[in-house]
N, C-alpha and C positions, 0 to 999 in steps of 0.2 A: 340723249342729247338732241337738240333740234339743230338741223343743218341749214335751214332756209329752203328756198325754192330750188327745185331741180332745174338746172340750166343746160344739162347735157343729156345725151341719149345714146342708144346703141349705134346711131348713125356716125358717131365720132370714129368708130373702128373702121367702118367702110370708107370714110373720108381719108383716114390715114393710109390705108392700103392703096386707095386710088392715087394719092399724092406720091407714094413710094413707087408705084408702077410707072407713073408718068416720068419720074426721075430715073428710072432704071435701077432702083435700089430694092433691097430686101429688108424686112422688118427684123429688128433685134428686140426680142421679148424676154427680158430677164425676170426671174421669179425671186421673191423674198418672202420670208415668213413674218407676218405682223408681230411686232413685239420682240423680235430676235435681233441681236443678243439682248438689248434692252429697248424700252419704249423710245427713248430719245435717239439711240443709235439707229433704230428702225426708221424713225422719221428722217434722220439725216441720210440714210441709205436710199430711201425713195427719191429724194431730191438729187442725190449724187448720181444715181442711175440714169435719171432723165438728163442731167448735165453731160453724162458720159456717152449719150447717143441712143438711149432706149427709145423705141418707137411706141411700144406698148409695155406696160408693167403688170405682171401677175402678182397679186398679193394673196398669200395663203392665210386662211383662217386656221389657227391652231386647233387641233382636234386630238382627243385622247386615244383614238384607235385608228391611226392613219395607215390602213392596210396597203395602200398603193405606194407608199413612200418607203424609200430605203433608209439606212441608218442615219445619214446626214440630215435629211429632212425631218425624220422622226425626232432626232435629237433637238433640232431647232424648235419644233412644235412643243415638245415637252418643256423646254426651257422657257418658252413664251408663256405656256400655261401656268408654270410655277410662279411666274411674275404677275399673274392675274389677267392675261390677255384673253379677250372674248371676241365674239363676232361684233358686238356693239363697240368694243374698244377698237376693233379693226376699222370700222366705219369712221370712228372719230379720228383715227390716225390718218386715214386717206383724206378726210376733210381738212385736217391740219396741214397736210403736205401740199394741198392745192396745186396739183401737177397740171402741166399743160398737155401731157400726152395721155392717151386713153388708159384706163385701168380695168383689168379683169380680176374679179374676185374668184379665187381658187378655193373651193370648199367641198367638204363632204356634205351629204344631204341633211344629216341630223341637226347641225347648227342652224341651218336655214329654216328647217321646220320648227325648231324651238323658238325662233325669233319672231314668229307671227306672220300673218298673211301680208302685212304691209312692208316686209323686210326688203323686197325688191325696190319699192318706191323709196324707202329710206336710203338704200344703197345708192340709187341714182342721185338723190339729193346730196349725198356725201361726195359725189364725184366718181362713182363707179359707172363703167360703160358696158361691161359684159360680165357674165358669170359662167364658170365651168364647175360642174358637179362631178367629182371623180367616180362616185359609186351609184350612178343612175344611168344604166345602159338603156338604149332605145327599146321601148316596149315594156320595161319593167314596172312602170307606174304611170300610165297615160294621164291621169289627172294631174299629177305633179309636173309631168313634162309639159302639159298644156299651160299650167300656171307659170312655169318658167319661160316657155316659148312665147307667151302672149304678154309678158311683162315688159317693163321699160328697158331692160338690158338685153344685149346680144346674148344668145344662148349657145355657147361654144361647146361642141361635142368632140369626144375622143374617138379615134379610130386606131385599132391595133394593126400591126403589120400582117397578121394572119387573116384579117377580115376579108371575106369574099366580096366580089365586085357589087353584087346586088345588095348585100348588107351595107356596104359603103354608101350606096345611093340612098338607102333608107335612112341611115344615120344623118347624112348631109341634108336630106329633106327636112329633118326635124331640128336643124341647127341654124345658126346665123353668126355673122361676124367673121369667123374663120373656122377651119377644121384643124384640130390638134392631132397630128399623126404621131403616134408613139413609135420611136425609131427601132425599138427592140422589145421583146417580151421581158416581163419581170417588173421589179419595182424601180423607182427612181434611183439615180446614182451616177457617178462619173464612170466613163468607160475609156478604154485605150484607143479604140478606133470605131468608125461608123460601120454599120452593117453593109456588106457588099450588095445586099438585095434592096437597099433603101431607095435607090433611083427607080427601080422597077415598081416598088410599092407606091412611090409618089406618082408615077405615071398612071398606075391603075386608079388612084384616088382622083387624079385630074379628069379621068374619064367619067367619074361618078358625080362630080360637082363643079360648079363655077365659083364656089367660095374660095378665098385664099387658103392655101395649105401651109401650116406651120409645123415644123419638125422639132420634136423635143425628146427628152429622156436620155441622159448620158452625155450630151455635148458639153465638153469641158475645156477645150483649148481654142485659140483663135483659128488654128488650121482646120479643126473640125467644123467650127462655125462657118468658115469660108466655103468648105466643101458642101455643107448642107445648104448654104445659100445658093449654090449653083443649081440645086434641085428644086427648092421650095420657095415659097413667097415670104417665109419668115423662119426664124430660128429661135427656139425657146431654150433658155439656159437657166437651170434651177440649182441643182446640188452644187455645182461649181461656184456659183455666187454665194450660196449659203456657207460653203466651206471657206471661201475666201474671207468673208466678213468674220467668221468664227476665229480664223487663224491670224488675220492681219488687220481687222477692223474695216471701217467703211472705206477708207482710202484704197485698201487692197482690192475690195470688191469692185469699186468704181474703176480702178485701173484695169482689171480683168475685162469688164464690160467695154471699156474704151478700146482695148486691144482687139476685142472681137469685132467691134464696130469698124475699126480701121481695116482689119483683115477682110471682112465682108465687102466693104466698099472697094477694096483693091482687087477682089477676085474677078 
């Protein structure tokens, strides 16, 4: 599908964080799986999340072997694949949504490689501003990292809570947009409480980079979102949003996002 001329770039993410910082606010970054529960509900969800106060939206590309994902996200990916969702379909969905907030494409490496060398440009034309590749650690494939880092999209990198300071610096040097700090070890999924070591980990990461720091993996309640917002520049909410739309539809997911936005702003 032809999307027309690219009118956005990775700069949109930097501008959003600058505006939030000037206002003394933190970014709400909800995640949803493209095509879940259905294509039309997925389209409605993207728009509803923006209306609920999302500052950046992560859109997951369904993949057949999502090793970093927990059962909730894996299930949403499988359901979307069964309905025919692809990377190309994900870009079409984002283009149809025509969102005013920045969009980050959340993908494993294989779908990107299979889509051709021009996929990053096509993504930018569709309205994507950043890309996060879950299975491409720094140094694993320098040529692919250069391709991603020099493309039109911000290249968001992941940092684990056990990452040493020097490794944090290396990861941050090879990224842009923001750094996604995984709040705990393991796969994605909701959790009962935040790690007591999270504040210290955010502090170490701030020593390593001037990029905004967003915390994710397991944040599932407004109270947890508010607590994480005290520590970081942004809060990523994935499995809780996917679970909400699975159980209660688009309205339930939007309500959860809105309640998190309210809690974060009141914190």
